[in-house]
Each structure stands twice: as C-alpha cells, then as structure tokens.
N, C-alpha and C positions, 0 to 999 in steps of 0.2 A: 586519589579519586576521580572519578569521569561523571560527575552526575548530571551535567548539561549538554555532553560531547552529544549524546543520542539516548532515543530512548531503548534503542537496542544493547543498552550497559547497565542497562535495570536488572533488578532480579528477577525469577519467578513469581507470578503472584498466589498467596497461600492457597486460593481455590482449586488453582490449576494444581499444586503438590498435591490437594486435598484427592483429587480427584485419580491422579495418577498414581496415588498410596491406594485409592479403592480397585483401581485397575491390576494393581500388582495381585491380586486376592484371588490364589489356585490357577486353573490353567483355563485357558482359552483358546481357540481356533484361530491359525496362523493366517496370513497373508490376507486380511481385510474378513474375513469370516466370521469374526468376532461378534458379539451382541451388541456393542458398542458400535463400531464401525457399519453394522448392517441397519442402525439408528440413524444415522447419521445425513442420512439423504430427507428423513423425516424429519429431525433437527432443523436442518435449514432450509426445508421446504417453509418452517413456521416461521423462521426470521426474517424469510424475504414476504413472508404472503401468498406463496407460487410453489409448484413445483421446480425442484431442482434435483442434480446430479453433481456431486460433491466428489472430488477426486484429491483427495489429503497427498500433502508435499511437506517434505521438512524444511524446506527454502524456499524464499522468498523467487529468486532466481529460477528454480524449477517450476512453480508457480506459473509464474510469465513466461518461460520459454513453454511448458507443455501446452498453455492456452494461447499463443500463438501459432502454434505447431497446428494446430486442429484449424487452423484460417487463413494460413499463410503456406506455399510449397517453393520449390525451386525456382520458378517462373516469376514470383510473385514479390509485392515491395508490400511495407506495415509502414504507415507512415506516424512519426514520435515527435516530441520535443525535444531539440537541439539539448535540453538539461535534463532530460528524461533519464531515468535508472537504466531502465533497459539497453536504451543505449551507450551511456557512460560507462555504467557500474554492473555489469552482466558479464564480461571477455566473451562479449559476441556470442554467447549462450543461445540467445534466441535468434540467431541465423545458424548457428551451428542443428537447432534441433527443429529448425523448421525449412534452412534452404533459403528462405527469404531474404531480402534488402531491407534494411532499416534504412527511412529516409528521413532525413531531419529536416522539421519543419521550425522556424523561428517563431517567437508571439513574448509579449510583454506579461512578466509577473508567471513566469513557467508556464503558458497556456497557449495552446493554439485556438488557431480561429477559424473560421467558416474562410474569411478572406485571406489567410494565411494558405489556408490549406485545400480551396479550391485548385489553383492552379499547377499544382500538383496530382491532383485525380482526373483531372477533365483532360490535361493536354499531353497524352499519352500515345504514342505508336506501337499500333496492333500486332506487329511484326518484331519490331526491335525493340522494344523496351521493358523493362519487369513492368508486370501487369499489378496494379495497386489490389489489394485484396482485403486490407483492413486498417483500420485506425487503432491507434495506442490511447487512451488519456490516463495520466498519473495521477489519480487524487486521493489522499494532498500532494500539489504538486510536489518537484523539487525545491523551490523556495519558498514550501511553508505555504502558500497560497491555495485556494478551494474553487474549483467552477462551481459556480454557480447550477441551480437546476436548468433553469434557461440557458446558461454556456451550452449546458451538455445535450439536452434536445436539440437546439443548433445546431449542434456538431454531429450528433446523432444521424438527425432530417436530411444532412447532407449526405454521410454516407450511405443511409440506405437508399436516397434518391441514386448513388452512383451503383449501388449493388456491393458496396463494400457492408465487413462484417465489425463490429465496436467491443474493444476489448477494455476492461479499466485495471489498471494498475492499482489495486488497493492496499498497498503497503500500511498505512495508515489511515484506513478506510472507519474504522470508528470517529476518530478525531476529524473525517470530512464530514460525517454524518450527523455529529453530534454539531458541527458548529454551524451546517445547516438549519438544523432543527426539523430534520425528515425522518423519516424513515428508511430503512436498507432496501426495498423497494419503491421508493421514490428514486432516489436516486441510481439504481439500476435497472432492471427489466423495465418500470416504468417510465424512464427517461429514454430505452432505447438501446441498451446494453445488452449485447450478448454474452459475453463471459467477463468473469471477472476471478481476480486474482485477491483472493481474499487474505490477506495480512495478517495474523495475530499474533507473533510473536514479539512485534514491538509493543504490542498493548498488555502484553504478561505471560506468554507464553512462553513454556523452554523452546519448543522449536515445531511450530506448528503453521502450516500454509494452507490454502485449499483452490483450486480450480473449482468455479462455482457455474454450471452451465445451467442459461435458462431456457426455461420449453423445453425439456429433453425429450417429451412425446414428439417434437419436430425437429431435434437435432438427437435423433437417437441411432442414426451413424456415430456422428462426431463422439458422441459417451462411449460406444463401443471403442472405438477410438483412442479415445483418452485415457480408457483404463490399460489397452494395451501398451499406448506410449508413457504411462508411469511406470508399467513394468520395464519398458528399455530404457526408461531413464535412470532406473535406481531407485525411484520413488515408492517403489511396492514393498512395503516394511511387512518382514517377518512377525513381528511382534505391534503389526497395526496399530492394536489396541489402545497402545501407547500415544499412539499421536492421534489418535482418534476420541480420547479420554479427553485431551488439551482442547481437540475444538469443540467438544459437546461443552466441558466446563465454561467457555467461553462464552458460547452461543445462551447457555440456557440463563435465564432468569436476566439478561439483556446486561451480564459482567463486561460484553465488549465495549457498549454501549455508555453505561457506567465511568469505565475507566477512561473512555475517548473524554465525557465531558471533565472529567476531573483534573486529566492531563490538560486538555486546553484552558482551563479556569488556574492551574499553576501557572504558565506561561504567561497568561494576560496578567497576571496579579505582581509577575516578577517585571513584565513590561510600562507598565501604569508608574510603577516605581520609578525605572530608570530614566521614563520621558523627563523626572524631573531634576533627573541629575546632570549637571555640565559636562561636557565632551561628551555624550553618548548622543547616537543617529539610531530612529527607529524607522521600520514602516508606519505608515499612518494608521493602518491596522492592522490586527493579529487575527490571522484564521482559523489557527490551529495551536498544537502543540509547539510547533515548530518555526522559528523565524531567524532573520540577521540584522546582527546590529553592528555599529561604526561604534567604537572607543578609542581612546587617548590608549597611546603604547605606555604609560605608566598604569592604565587603567586596567590592561590588559597583562602587564606584567605581575600585579597582584594576584590575579586571578589565578594565573600560570603558577604562583610559589605556592600557592594554597592548594591547586588541584581543583579547581571550580570552574577552568576556563571553558568554554564550548569549544568546537569543532573552527579553527580560524581558515577561512576560505582566503584570504589574503592578508596581507600586513596589519589591517585594521579591521577587517569584516570578518566577526565572529557570527558562525549559527550555535542557537541553544535550543536547545530541547528539553522540555521536561515531560517525563512518563508516570506510571500510578505509583513509584515509591520517592518522586524527589519528595523531599520534608518541605516543611515552613523555615523551617531551622537553615536549611540548604539554602534556602530562597533567599533570605535574614542576609545570611552571611555574604551571597555573591552581591545582592546590594550594597552593603554595606562597605567591602572592597572598593567597588566602586565609585560607589561618593566619597570616600578617603582618601582616594588616590591624589 
C-alpha cells in the first residue's frame, strides 16, 4: 500500500474513466483533430476566464520542458529554485528541449524571492554569460508550501521589469488554488504568469497534463511553435481524444478544484491529529495536500510494516501526501499507528 507516498499513487477518478469510456465510442479523427480536442481551448478559456491555447501532454516533464523551450534557447538561462522539480527530478529534460541552462536559486520554504532572484538577473555580462530569459515558479512547491498571490506578483513584477517570461509549474495546481481560495485566473495570468504547466494526473487523471499559454493573440508565434514542439517531443498522440477527454473531464464542473479542496482537507485532518501525539514534529502551517513530518524510529517502523509510510526524505523526515482516493480509514489507521508506537 502506498496511500501517503504521493498523490500519483492514487487510482484514476471515476469521472475520468467515464469520460474515457465515452471517448471510446466509435471513430474519431487522429492527432488532435477530434471533436474533444478541438473544444479544449474553449473549455480551458472558461476555466481561466480568458482566451488560452492548450497543448496537451502525457507527462508533467514534457509539459514543463515544452513550456520552458518556448521562452528559452541555447544562449539563455532560466531561474529556478534549488528544490524545484524541473531541476531535481526531470533528468535535464528542460535543458535538453530548450538548450538553456537552469540556474538554481536558494530560498526558504521552497520559494524564491525578489531578493534572492535579483542578483541572478541583473548582474549579467552581455557577451560572456548565459542571458536570463525566464523564471519558473513551482506551485505547490516541492516542500508542500504555496506562494501567496502577493508573492507571485512580486516575482512576476521583477521578471517583467527585466524582460523575463514567467512559467508556473502547476503539478499540484488544484491544491494551490484551493489553498489560496482564489480562482485559476487570479493565480496565473492576472498575477503575471505567461505559461502554465497544468498538472492533472496527480489530481486524478490517468495521464493528462497541458501547456497553457495565456493571451494567445499576443503569442501567436509561440502557439504555432508550441504545437510543432509537441510533435517533435513525441507528445502529439495519434488517439489524442483520450488525452483530451481526461483534460475536459477534470476541467468541466470544476472537478479539479473539488479534488484539490478534498485532498487538502484530508492532509489537514491527518496533521491536526498528529500534532497531539508525542514524538511528532510538523510545520506550523499546512498549505496543501503535501507536507513533511518528523517521527520517531519506532513510529516510522510501524507505518512501514503496514505499508502506510510516506516517502522517506531522510532517516526521520517523512513526506506525506493525500489524494482524492485517500480514505478516512487510512487516515485513522495512520494516526493510530503513530499514537500506539
């Protein structure tokens, strides 16, 4: 059992399966010319309250890499946090597809700040140094924290001042929006984000991510290039209707947001109970569906024996993560094992 290791260990949401079953009825045009794929821009434009261009992808790594490749090339650099997923967990794919260098920046709680970013984008030799072209914000961060809207705006304001594009890695986008109590628009284009890697697999899809380009009328060349890069990267599926069906199912009726709220609430309930148990140490605030806790060796051993342990970051630090399919019984059993150790 891997209920708390990550939200990508969860099952596929029933409504996504239902959408896949409907898409499986009869024949459809290939390579994104099917009716479901053709509707994607309209579906996501409603979700983001503005016109967008959607480039479907099967993995988050592909979505991040294609997004960054649209705004950075071989002579450029992209500013990322030291703990960001694009830097630590994607096997140099963003650098491979863009040719750009990822420059890592420190920051507490998994976040960059204008103060930590500024020296890397203002003290640049014009002939001998990779030229900064973009920044990438991970939302939710790899530490389970969430950039506030003011923090995002402070970063995008500095980026725009220096002529840099802003990418958001939204692998847990739903959890961040739910945590902030804002809209998808508030956290993206209204805050200065140019392109979003929208992650829906962790939220309950089978395999569905998307590059979302805001204001496509102003970025028409990048939209055209984006679809060419989708093909070049092997992300233009022959039967794309099944990928589009998942994206549509998650977007319509705000299923993505409902799941984000539910999984956040499950993690909050678990952590609230753990705070009352001796030998546990948690963050002061729980921002999302993912956080880190410190436990005693005997507590960890009991969880591991029953297959309920989260991801072990080091000997005592465990990452726990709830998903749409995490049950109350699993949460209660986790609590009982820690309390009884």
